[in-house]
FILUMFI-97824 format. One line per 2 residues: number of its first residue (from 1); their letters; for each residue x, y, z negated of C-alpha. Coordinates in steps of 0.001 Angstrom, whole numbers, m for minus. Layout:
<recs>
NUM	a	X:Y:Z ~ ... .
</recs>
This chain:
<recs>
1	mr	m16166:m16541:m20352 ~ m19281:m16428:m18130 .
3	lv	m20362:m19298:m15849 ~ m22362:m18510:m12795 .
5	qa	m23881:m21244:m10625 ~ m22713:m20703:m7130 .
7	gv	m20605:m23668:m6392 ~ m18550:m23328:m9541 .
9	iv	m17852:m19695:m10261 ~ m16272:m18534:m13457 .
11	vi	m15930:m14878:m14361 ~ m13432:m14081:m17193 .
13	af	m11711:m10938:m18578 ~ m8474:m10347:m16795 .
15	gp	m6100:m7508:m16220 ~ m5177:m6044:m12746 .
17	lv	m2469:m7928:m11068 ~ m2768:m6733:m7530 .
19	ap	m815:m4569:m5178 ~ m2030:m1185:m3944 .
21	gh	m4223:m1719:m888 ~ m5462:486:1876 .
23	hs	m8578:1372:m66 ~ m9057:2246:m3732 .
25	ea	m9280:m770:m6098 ~ m12284:1106:m7694 .
27	gf	m14469:m1194:m5380 ~ m13286:m4261:m7439 .
29	dl	m13812:m5361:m10966 ~ m10252:m5618:m12042 .
31	es	m11296:m6796:m15502 ~ m12873:m9960:m14194 .
33	vv	m11913:m13004:m12173 ~ m14077:m15040:m9919 .
35	af	m13093:m18600:m9286 ~ m14661:m21046:m6827 .
37	hg	m14104:m24120:m4630 ~ m15127:m24220:m973 .
39	tv	m14147:m24863:2572 ~ m12106:m22572:4716 .
41	tr	m14065:m21481:7706 ~ m11694:m18665:8971 .
43	fs	m8129:m17556:8185 ~ m7400:m14293:9945 .
45	wr	m3748:m13462:10033 ~ m4065:m9625:10810 .
47	np	m3415:m6282:9262 ~ m3855:m4290:7021 .
49	hv	m5220:m7303:5197 ~ m5346:m11012:5882 .
51	yi	m8819:m12451:5265 ~ m10003:m15832:4144 .
53	tv	m13595:m16883:4762 ~ m14700:m19641:2316 .
55	et	m18066:m21506:2524 ~ m19352:m22726:m846 .
57	as	m22770:m23288:m2207 ~ m25313:m20943:m3855 .
59	et	m27138:m21582:m7049 ~ m29794:m23390:m5101 .
61	ge	m27445:m25410:m3127 ~ m27596:m23375:59 .
63	pv	m24292:m22661:1887 ~ m22916:m19203:1337 .
65	sw	m19691:m17558:2448 ~ m17127:m15603:386 .
67	ev	m14872:m13153:2057 ~ m11358:m13062:414 .
69	et	m9105:m10145:935 ~ m5356:m10663:565 .
71	ga	m2366:m8388:1220 ~ m765:m7587:4664 .
73	tp	1132:m10129:6740 ~ 4647:m8822:5748 .
75	ll	3740:m9244:1984 ~ 2389:m12677:2498 .
77	ar	5251:m13798:4845 ~ 7831:m12877:2048 .
79	sg	5558:m14853:m348 ~ 5863:m17974:1655 .
81	wt	2589:m17845:3746 ~ 2443:m18422:7521 .
83	pq	m508:m18119:9986 ~ m887:m21912:9459 .
85	sl	m1046:m21806:5689 ~ m4762:m22371:5665 .
87	ip	m6627:m24373:8323 ~ m10445:m24204:8875 .
89	ge	m12100:m27326:7348 ~ m9725:m27753:4431 .
91	ri	m10932:m27475:761 ~ m9413:m24836:m1456 .
93	sv	m9910:m23236:m4898 ~ m9786:m19460:m5027 .
95	rg	m9212:m17006:m7830 ~ m9737:m13310:m7212 .
97	hp	m11218:m10035:m8470 ~ m14880:m9709:m7448 .
99	ar	m16355:m6679:m5708 ~ m18354:m4319:m7872 .
101	ep	m21217:m4109:m5372 ~ m24056:m6190:m6695 .
103	gr	m24688:m9437:m4888 ~ m21645:m9126:m2540 .
105	ry	m19573:m12191:m2124 ~ m16252:m10443:m1652 .
107	al	m13093:m10859:m3651 ~ m9505:m9558:m3888 .
109	ll	m7106:m12505:m3992 ~ m5151:m13637:m6862 .
111	sv	m4327:m17147:m5885 ~ m5311:m20036:m3766 .
113	qk	m4768:m23756:m4604 ~ m4948:m26428:m1864 .
115	qd	m6054:m30047:m2219 ~ m2430:m31208:m2337 .
117	gt	m1769:m28968:m5325 ~ 8:m26296:m3375 .
119	fl	m448:m22722:m4802 ~ m456:m19729:m2529 .
121	eq	88:m16378:m4206 ~ 1249:m12911:m3360 .
123	tl	4707:m12071:m4901 ~ 7204:m9228:m4904 .
125	ge	10061:m11460:m3763 ~ 12634:m13518:m5549 .
127	pr	15374:m11875:m7647 ~ 18705:m11916:m5919 .
129	aa	22312:m10844:m6432 ~ 22801:m7129:m5823 .
131	av	24157:m6123:m2369 ~ 26300:m3004:m1908 .
133	aa	25465:m267:594 ~ 28267:1802:2073 .
135	dl	25814:4719:2607 ~ 22096:5305:2780 .
137	sg	21560:3343:5884 ~ 19849:m45:5805 .
139	vw	16834:m1790:4386 ~ 15548:m766:882 .
141	kg	12814:m2173:m1412 ~ 11201:m335:m4337 .
143	hl	11025:m1232:m7960 ~ 7612:m1903:m9414 .
145	at	8175:m40:m12723 ~ 9136:3249:m11020 .
147	le	6275:2767:m8515 ~ 3773:2520:m11410 .
149	yl	5244:5725:m12927 ~ 4794:7636:m9574 .
151	ae	1180:6310:m9160 ~ 314:7320:m12664 .
153	gf	1702:10783:m11882 ~ m616:11064:m8878 .
155	da	m3557:10232:m10959 ~ m2702:12955:m13509 .
157	mp	m1931:15760:m11122 ~ m3601:19099:m12367 .
159	lt	m5987:20141:m9590 ~ m7471:23414:m8457 .
161	ek	m11249:23909:m8528 ~ m11315:22943:m4849 .
163	ga	m9200:19886:m5462 ~ m11326:18641:m8369 .
165	aa	m14569:19145:m6292 ~ m13081:17193:m3289 .
167	qa	m12046:14344:m5729 ~ m15448:14233:m7208 .
169	dy	m17143:13990:m3772 ~ m14778:11241:m2527 .
171	dp	m16191:7849:m1557 ~ m13234:5434:m1466 .
173	nt	m15305:2823:351 ~ m16186:4919:3251 .
175	en	m13869:7944:3469 ~ m10426:6369:3076 .
177	pa	m8432:7250:6247 ~ m6534:4040:5894 .
179	am	m9782:2219:6794 ~ m9271:3766:10184 .
181	ci	m5555:2635:10214 ~ m4349:6213:9281 .
183	ay	m1309:5867:7030 ~ m427:7933:3972 .
185	ps	1879:10751:4567 ~ 4848:11567:2136 .
187	pa	5144:11293:m725 ~ 2279:8783:m1130 .
189	vl	3824:6543:1522 ~ 6535:5926:m1115 .
191	lv	4005:4189:m3276 ~ 3971:1171:m1006 .
193	tt	7754:646:m1027 ~ 7628:m2109:m3802 .
195	ff	5612:m4252:m1324 ~ 6717:m3107:2027 .
197	lt	10213:m2271:3167 ~ 11749:1044:4145 .
199	ei	14681:1417:6682 ~ 17008:4381:6891 .
201	el	18864:4962:10093 ~ 21501:7685:9985 .
203	gg	22404:9667:13108 ~ 24222:12817:13880 .
205	di	21241:15030:14824 ~ 18398:12937:13387 .
207	vm	17680:10548:10517 ~ 14948:8022:11078 .
209	lr	12820:6833:8014 ~ 10817:3758:8831 .
211	ne	8257:1891:6588 ~ 6662:m1345:7730 .
213	wf	3427:m447:6087 ~ 1214:905:8996 .
215	dv	4440:1037:11026 ~ 5194:4519:9711 .
217	er	8152:6200:11433 ~ 9419:9653:10500 .
219	tv	11984:11650:12315 ~ 14139:13996:10297 .
221	fm	15887:16666:12312 ~ 19380:17309:11107 .
223	dg	20552:19761:13697 ~ 20040:22958:11748 .
225	rg	16640:23856:13152 ~ 13871:25244:10977 .
227	hp	10128:24337:10889 ~ 8118:25390:13960 .
229	gg	6177:28586:13721 ~ 2320:28645:14208 .
231	ge	m251:26517:12822 ~ 146:23307:14762 .
233	rs	m317:20382:12331 ~ m1107:17375:14517 .
235	dv	1154:14799:12811 ~ m103:13052:9513 .
237	qg	3624:12673:8524 ~ 4234:16410:9131 .
239	hs	7428:17968:10523 ~ 10701:17143:8686 .
241	ig	14080:18747:8702 ~ 17081:17655:6608 .
243	ww	20542:18329:5479 ~ 23237:16904:3250 .
245	eg	24113:18059:m222 ~ 27242:16174:m821 .
247	dt	26181:12513:m415 ~ 22511:13343:m1104 .
249	lv	20114:13510:1856 ~ 17537:16231:1479 .
251	vd	14286:15952:3553 ~ 12032:19027:3727 .
253	tt	8574:18417:5232 ~ 5765:20900:6189 .
255	hf	3076:21096:8873 ~ 1115:18009:7586 .
257	ad	m2131:17305:9358 ~ m5148:17327:6971 .
259	hr	m5632:13965:5168 ~ m8656:13130:3088 .
261	sp	m6964:10964:474 ~ m3122:10748:727 .
263	yq	m2478:9786:m2823 ~ m5366:7177:m2979 .
265	tg	m7119:9478:m5574 ~ m9565:11428:m3389 .
267	vp	m7503:14590:m3516 ~ m6937:15853:44 .
269	sg	m3779:17429:1403 ~ m4020:20782:3142 .
271	aq	m2317:23389:5392 ~ 74:24606:2720 .
273	kh	1399:21150:1711 ~ 5221:21085:1271 .
275	vv	7314:18086:237 ~ 11063:17923:m576 .
277	er	12589:14435:m956 ~ 16116:13818:m2256 .
279	ya	17788:10452:m1514 ~ 20880:9648:m3553 .
281	rs	22797:6346:m3623 ~ 23930:4974:m6963 .
283	dd	27648:4853:m7870 ~ 27747:1071:m7421 .
285	gt	25927:1259:m4117 ~ 23108:m1203:m5001 .
287	rl	20345:1324:m5648 ~ 18766:4495:m4151 .
289	tv	16996:7161:m6209 ~ 14388:9223:m4429 .
291	dv	13285:12371:m6196 ~ 10130:14119:m4876 .
293	ll	8712:17645:m5230 ~ 5099:18117:m3833 .
295	ed	3452:21470:m3452 ~ m161:22003:m2203 .
297	pe	m1575:25115:m3791 ~ m4853:24670:m2057 .
299	yl	m5632:21442:m4040 ~ m2862:21232:m6660 .
301	ae	m2815:23616:m9638 ~ 885:23143:m10014 .
303	pf	3776:21397:m8264 ~ 4178:17673:m8829 .
305	rg	7598:16072:m9434 ~ 8365:12358:m9462 .
307	sl	11038:9801:m8768 ~ 11445:6081:m7974 .
309	ew	14263:3677:m7363 ~ 14908:1317:m4434 .
311	sy	17225:m1639:m4212 ~ 19451:m2367:m1160 .
313	rp	18123:m5442:726 ~ 20142:m6172:3840 .
315	dl	18769:m9806:3600 ~ 15309:m8611:4684 .
317	dl	13986:m7385:7995 ~ 11101:m4978:8600 .
319	ls	8106:m6772:10040 ~ 5598:m5359:12399 .
321	fd	2274:m4186:10884 ~ 40:m3461:13937 .
323	cd	m3000:m2352:11992 ~ m6210:m3620:13420 .
325	ps	m9116:m1050:12843 ~ m11725:m3780:12884 .
327	vs	m9849:m5486:10037 ~ m9050:m2307:8231 .
329	sq	m12735:m1236:7868 ~ m13828:m4682:6837 .
331	fv	m13907:m3844:3080 ~ m16477:m1081:3633 .
333	pr	m19885:m2161:2171 ~ m22380:m2983:4788 .
</recs>
């Protein structure tokens, strides 16, 4: 344990306990926790991250401000927070992972304790009895264990020489498109489904796939058309067509617009990217399995395959994200 005089700040060894954010967590020291007391001067209920500004004292007793980054409003709302959870002028105690940038008073939230003893944290939601879906339609929420497996798979993807060079040159603090409110495309958008909800709306000629993270909305054409000819690639989410194989929904997507870091690893996606997703409901109707095939020969040395599970959650509603670019870029070192 290391004690630093800045109000009362303690840095201790600690494992990562935070959700995937819009930027790489490489900017934070996830092996340490900074803890301090101070006064709330600002509580900004905006996306992609809610921010808390806390005034405390430096080693010399001078007032200094800490910027504390939390999750997005849907995640906090389901963890019991509201826009009135913190009020400027009240005293709080904060625990979080500090930024790696030397001298920067910036932290990624673990918990807040108020003077009345109330703890505010970010959770994945309370366990509940399983609900049964009649088909694929409705609201679904991912399982953390399968999400971690998919994320580890993205980290281990064999790269082409061009992919490895692009990854080596990537600066997560300044180049991440999400800092400009640009969402991940498939299949990386599936990474956030443990923390943000997905809704499937079934129609005759189209299926809509909606994710509350960055308000992503994907249209899957089910009318038998193919992908368009030519090189038009203006949509980050690409062009999706679909069909049924029994009760399994198959979604085939091409024509992705270029994206600098769609897997939060610094590996781009290119003109030849092709994704096939297969959505299958479990026999008991409580879960959904999503199998993914990703091909991008410009950057990936071989195809990537992964899968994850979602639970049916008709008790939850998708919340608006409404990303604010001025907030999204706040993490970037000045």
